[in-house]
C-alpha positions as CSV (number, residue, x, y, z in Angstrom):
1,X,0.0,0.0,0.0
2,X,1.4,3.4,-0.8
3,X,2.3,5.6,2.1
4,X,0.6,8.6,0.5
5,X,-2.6,7.6,-1.3
6,X,-2.7,10.9,-3.1
7,X,0.4,10.0,-5.2
8,X,-0.4,7.5,-8.0
9,X,2.1,6.0,-10.4
10,X,1.3,5.9,-14.1
11,X,2.4,3.0,-16.3
12,X,3.3,5.5,-18.9
13,X,5.9,7.3,-16.9
14,X,7.0,8.8,-13.5
15,X,4.7,9.7,-10.6
16,X,2.9,13.0,-11.2
17,X,1.8,14.9,-8.1
18,X,-0.5,17.9,-8.2
19,X,0.4,21.0,-6.1
20,X,-2.6,20.3,-3.7
21,X,-1.5,16.7,-3.2
22,X,2.1,17.9,-2.4
23,X,0.8,20.3,0.3
24,X,-1.3,17.6,1.9
25,X,1.6,15.2,2.0
26,X,3.8,17.8,3.7
27,X,1.1,18.5,6.3
28,X,0.8,14.8,7.2
29,X,4.5,14.5,7.6
30,X,4.6,17.6,9.9
31,X,1.9,16.0,12.1
32,X,3.8,12.7,12.4
33,X,7.1,14.5,13.3
34,X,5.3,16.7,15.9
35,X,3.6,13.8,17.5
36,X,6.8,11.7,17.8
37,X,8.9,14.7,19.1
38,X,6.2,15.5,21.8
39,X,6.1,11.9,23.0
40,X,9.9,11.8,23.5
41,X,10.0,15.2,25.3
42,X,7.2,14.1,27.7
43,X,9.2,11.0,28.5
44,X,12.2,13.1,29.5
45,X,10.4,15.4,31.9
46,X,11.2,14.8,35.6
47,X,9.7,16.8,38.5
48,X,12.1,19.3,40.1
49,X,12.9,19.4,43.8
50,X,10.6,22.0,45.3
51,X,13.4,23.8,47.0
52,X,16.7,23.6,45.1
53,X,15.9,23.3,41.4
54,X,12.5,24.9,40.5
55,X,13.5,25.2,36.8
56,X,15.8,22.1,36.6
57,X,18.9,24.4,36.4
58,X,22.2,22.7,36.1
59,X,24.6,23.2,39.0
60,X,27.3,24.9,36.9
61,X,25.0,27.3,35.1
62,X,24.9,31.0,36.1
63,X,21.6,32.5,37.2
64,X,20.8,35.3,34.8
65,X,17.0,35.8,34.9
66,X,15.8,36.2,38.5
67,X,12.2,37.1,37.4
68,X,11.9,33.8,35.5
69,X,13.1,31.9,38.5
70,X,10.8,33.7,40.9
71,X,7.9,32.9,38.5
72,X,8.2,29.2,39.4
73,X,5.2,27.8,41.2
74,X,5.3,28.5,44.9
75,X,6.1,25.5,47.0
76,X,5.5,25.0,50.7
77,X,7.4,21.8,51.7
78,X,6.8,20.6,55.3
79,X,10.4,19.5,56.1
80,X,14.0,19.8,55.1
81,X,16.1,17.1,53.5
82,X,17.5,16.1,56.9
83,X,14.0,15.9,58.5
84,X,13.7,19.1,60.4
85,X,10.4,20.9,60.2
86,X,10.1,23.7,57.6
87,X,7.7,26.0,59.3
88,X,4.7,27.7,57.6
89,X,2.6,29.5,60.2
90,X,-0.8,28.2,59.1
91,X,0.2,24.6,58.5
92,X,-1.1,21.6,60.5
93,X,2.4,21.0,61.9
94,X,2.5,24.6,63.2
95,X,-0.9,24.1,64.8
96,X,0.2,20.9,66.6
97,X,3.4,22.5,67.7
98,X,1.5,25.4,69.3
99,X,-0.8,22.9,71.0
100,X,2.3,21.1,72.4
101,X,4.0,24.2,73.7
102,X,0.7,25.5,75.2
103,X,1.1,23.0,78.0
104,X,4.5,24.3,79.0
105,X,5.7,27.3,80.9
106,X,8.3,29.1,78.8
107,X,10.4,32.2,79.0
108,X,11.4,33.7,75.7
109,X,13.8,36.5,75.0
110,X,13.9,38.8,71.9
111,X,17.1,40.6,71.4
112,X,17.8,43.6,69.2
113,X,20.7,45.9,68.6
114,X,19.8,49.6,68.6
115,X,22.7,51.7,67.6
116,X,23.2,55.0,65.7
117,X,20.5,55.9,63.2
118,X,18.7,52.6,63.7
119,X,17.3,53.9,67.0
120,X,14.4,55.4,65.0
121,X,13.0,51.9,64.4
122,X,12.9,50.7,68.0
123,X,9.5,51.9,69.1
124,X,7.7,50.7,66.0
125,X,9.5,47.3,66.5
126,X,8.4,47.0,70.1
127,X,4.8,48.0,69.4
128,X,4.5,45.4,66.7
129,X,6.1,42.7,68.8
130,X,3.7,43.5,71.6
131,X,0.8,42.7,69.2
132,X,2.2,39.7,67.3
133,X,5.3,38.1,68.9
134,X,4.3,35.1,71.0
135,X,1.2,36.7,72.4
136,X,0.3,35.3,75.8
137,X,3.8,34.1,76.6
138,X,6.4,35.4,79.0
139,X,8.7,37.6,76.9
140,X,11.7,39.7,77.8
141,X,13.0,42.3,75.3
142,X,16.7,42.7,75.5
143,X,17.7,46.1,73.9
144,X,21.5,46.3,73.4
145,X,22.1,50.0,72.7
146,X,24.6,52.8,72.7
147,X,21.7,55.4,73.2
148,X,18.7,54.6,75.4
149,X,17.1,58.0,74.8
150,X,14.7,56.8,72.1
151,X,13.1,54.5,74.7
152,X,12.0,57.4,76.9
153,X,9.2,57.5,77.7
154,X,9.1,53.7,78.1
155,X,6.9,51.7,75.8
156,X,3.9,50.3,77.6
157,X,4.1,46.5,77.8
158,X,1.5,43.9,78.4
159,X,1.3,41.4,81.3
160,X,4.3,39.1,81.7
161,X,6.3,41.2,79.3
162,X,9.4,43.2,80.3
163,X,12.2,45.2,78.7
164,X,15.9,45.2,79.8
165,X,18.3,47.8,78.4
166,X,21.9,46.6,78.0
167,X,24.3,49.4,77.4
168,X,27.1,48.8,74.9
169,X,29.9,51.0,73.7
170,X,29.1,53.1,70.6
171,X,29.9,51.1,67.4
172,X,29.9,53.6,64.5
173,X,29.1,52.1,61.2
174,X,27.0,49.0,60.4
175,X,30.0,47.0,59.2
176,X,31.8,47.4,62.5
177,X,28.7,46.4,64.4
178,X,28.3,43.3,62.2
179,X,31.7,42.2,63.2
180,X,30.9,42.6,66.9
181,X,27.3,41.4,67.2
182,X,28.1,37.7,67.8
183,X,30.6,38.6,70.5
184,X,28.0,41.0,72.1
185,X,25.3,38.3,71.9
186,X,27.5,35.7,73.5
187,X,28.4,38.1,76.3
188,X,24.7,39.0,77.0
189,X,23.7,35.4,77.1
190,X,26.5,34.5,79.5
191,X,25.9,37.5,81.9
192,X,22.1,37.4,82.2
193,X,20.0,35.8,79.5
194,X,21.1,32.3,80.3
195,X,19.4,32.4,83.7
196,X,16.4,34.4,82.6
197,X,15.1,32.7,79.5
198,X,14.6,29.3,77.9
199,X,14.8,30.6,74.3
200,X,16.4,33.6,72.8
201,X,15.7,35.1,69.3
202,X,17.8,37.8,67.6
203,X,16.1,40.2,65.2
204,X,17.2,43.2,63.2
205,X,15.4,46.3,64.7
206,X,14.5,47.7,61.3
207,X,11.6,45.2,61.0
208,X,8.0,45.1,62.0
209,X,5.8,42.1,63.0
210,X,2.7,42.2,60.8
211,X,1.1,38.9,61.6
212,X,1.2,36.4,64.5
213,X,4.5,34.7,65.2
214,X,3.7,32.0,67.8
215,X,5.2,28.9,69.4
216,X,5.7,27.1,66.1
217,X,9.1,29.0,65.9
218,X,10.5,27.3,69.0
219,X,13.3,24.8,68.7
220,X,16.8,24.1,69.8
221,X,18.4,25.8,66.8
222,X,16.2,27.9,64.6
223,X,17.1,29.5,61.3
224,X,15.1,31.5,58.7
225,X,15.3,31.1,54.9
226,X,16.5,34.2,53.1
227,X,13.4,35.6,51.3
228,X,15.3,36.5,48.1
229,X,17.0,33.1,47.8
230,X,14.3,30.7,48.7
231,X,13.6,28.3,45.9
232,X,16.9,29.3,44.1
233,X,19.4,26.7,43.0
234,X,22.5,26.1,45.1
235,X,24.9,28.0,42.8
236,X,22.9,31.2,43.4
237,X,23.6,31.3,47.1
238,X,26.1,34.0,48.1
239,X,28.2,31.8,50.3
240,X,31.7,33.0,51.1
241,X,34.0,32.1,48.2
242,X,37.3,33.2,49.6
243,X,39.2,30.0,50.4
244,X,41.2,31.9,53.0
245,X,38.2,32.9,55.0
246,X,36.9,31.0,58.0
247,X,33.4,31.3,56.5
248,X,34.4,29.7,53.2
249,X,31.9,27.2,51.8
250,X,32.9,24.6,49.2
251,X,30.8,24.0,46.1
252,X,29.4,20.7,47.3
253,X,28.3,22.2,50.7
254,X,25.1,23.9,51.8
255,X,21.4,23.1,51.6
256,X,19.8,26.6,52.1
257,X,20.9,30.2,52.5
258,X,19.7,31.7,55.8
259,X,19.1,35.3,56.7
260,X,20.7,36.9,59.7
261,X,17.7,39.1,60.3
262,X,15.8,36.6,62.4
263,X,17.2,33.4,64.1
264,X,17.3,31.9,67.5
265,X,16.8,28.8,69.7
266,X,17.4,27.3,73.1
267,X,19.7,29.6,75.1
268,X,22.5,26.9,75.4
269,X,22.5,26.4,71.6
270,X,22.5,30.1,70.9
271,X,25.5,30.5,73.1
272,X,27.4,27.9,71.2
273,X,26.5,29.6,67.9
274,X,27.5,33.0,69.1
275,X,30.9,31.8,70.5
276,X,31.7,29.8,67.4
277,X,30.9,32.6,65.0
278,X,32.8,35.1,67.1
279,X,35.9,32.9,66.9
280,X,35.6,32.6,63.1
281,X,35.1,36.4,62.8
282,X,38.1,37.1,65.0
283,X,40.3,34.7,63.0
284,X,39.4,36.4,59.7
285,X,39.9,39.9,61.2
286,X,43.4,38.8,62.3
287,X,44.1,37.7,58.8
288,X,42.8,40.9,57.3
289,X,39.8,39.2,55.7
290,X,36.2,40.5,55.5
291,X,33.6,38.0,54.5
292,X,31.3,39.1,51.7
293,X,28.1,38.8,53.8
294,X,29.7,40.0,57.1
295,X,28.1,38.1,60.0
296,X,25.6,36.4,57.7
297,X,28.4,34.5,56.0
298,X,29.6,33.1,59.4
299,X,26.1,32.3,60.4
300,X,25.6,30.2,57.2
301,X,29.0,28.5,57.7
302,X,27.9,27.5,61.2
303,X,24.5,26.3,60.1
304,X,26.1,24.1,57.5
305,X,28.1,22.3,60.1
306,X,25.3,22.3,62.7
307,X,22.1,22.0,60.8
308,X,19.1,23.7,62.3
309,X,16.5,21.7,64.1
310,X,13.8,24.0,62.9
311,X,13.8,26.1,59.7
312,X,11.4,29.0,59.3
313,X,10.0,29.8,55.9
314,X,10.4,33.3,54.4
315,X,7.1,34.2,56.0
316,X,9.2,35.0,59.1
317,X,11.6,37.4,57.3
318,X,10.2,39.1,54.2
319,X,11.4,42.0,52.1
320,X,9.4,44.2,49.8
321,X,11.5,43.2,46.8
322,X,10.9,42.0,43.3
323,X,13.2,39.0,44.1
324,X,11.5,37.9,47.3
325,X,9.7,34.6,47.3
326,X,5.9,34.6,47.1
327,X,4.7,33.2,50.5
328,X,1.2,32.7,51.9
329,X,1.6,35.3,54.7
330,X,4.1,38.0,55.6
331,X,4.8,37.8,59.4
332,X,8.0,39.8,59.9
333,X,8.6,42.6,57.4
334,X,11.8,44.5,56.8
335,X,11.4,48.3,57.0
336,X,15.0,49.2,56.2
337,X,14.7,48.6,52.5
338,X,11.5,50.7,52.4
339,X,13.4,53.6,53.9
340,X,16.4,53.4,51.5
């Protein structure tokens, strides 16, 4: 049987094909090729990991189109590759976690550094924390500051909430403060926080709580996913790439990139973190090295070696940025970038 019935051979000579018959033959060939190609392409498709490779990007490929990457479908996985909970505030896991902690008496600390021009954010930060940060729990605000005047008159606090001002020597410039924050945190924990709280969280003061942040955040070692890097491939993370730095991360290391704007945990674990990062920073300072992400680089180095027991989604540290991940709820919002 002829493949194309429109083409008929004549006994008197070669095949003669009309123009219409030729067009129909080409159309049929195109349909067959399209069908075969589509079947092979479908067989090659594999689902991407919801965190690391939303667009099946190869490890060695450079990230050049951030908007395309951020256009990938939002994912809300429930746990990390090593089994730690990945916290979304309205999930079933968060609800069960809150129910579990509701039966315990806990003391939680929230520590912020208030230095230089950042003093203008402290009252707004405290007002929002009074509304949304662990409502109904015993909370102590630790304000490490070189200028307590913005706290006068004192902010009115609710029941079982108190504020403690910890004077520190003036540290001009954000970069210099970033080099000292881990040391100051460790000292504060050792001097008083250790005996006064069960959990301590550190937050940048140029933020505002805009939705409830409750007991689902509690854990031994808690880190928050960076809002602009959530869902990005590993090769997009700005880990320290100077091999001489104590914060250096090799190409085959790292699961997530964490923000330094909100993290915490049990007091004992936070003291270990603060001391370890302080030593890494001091070592680099002695060698004349400055990590690209300042204290955030050392925090990420530590959290690669000591994986968090609880990872907070970008709901708990969100920036008003075109690159920030799309999340169900914004709970802690950066104000600094709005003011720039």
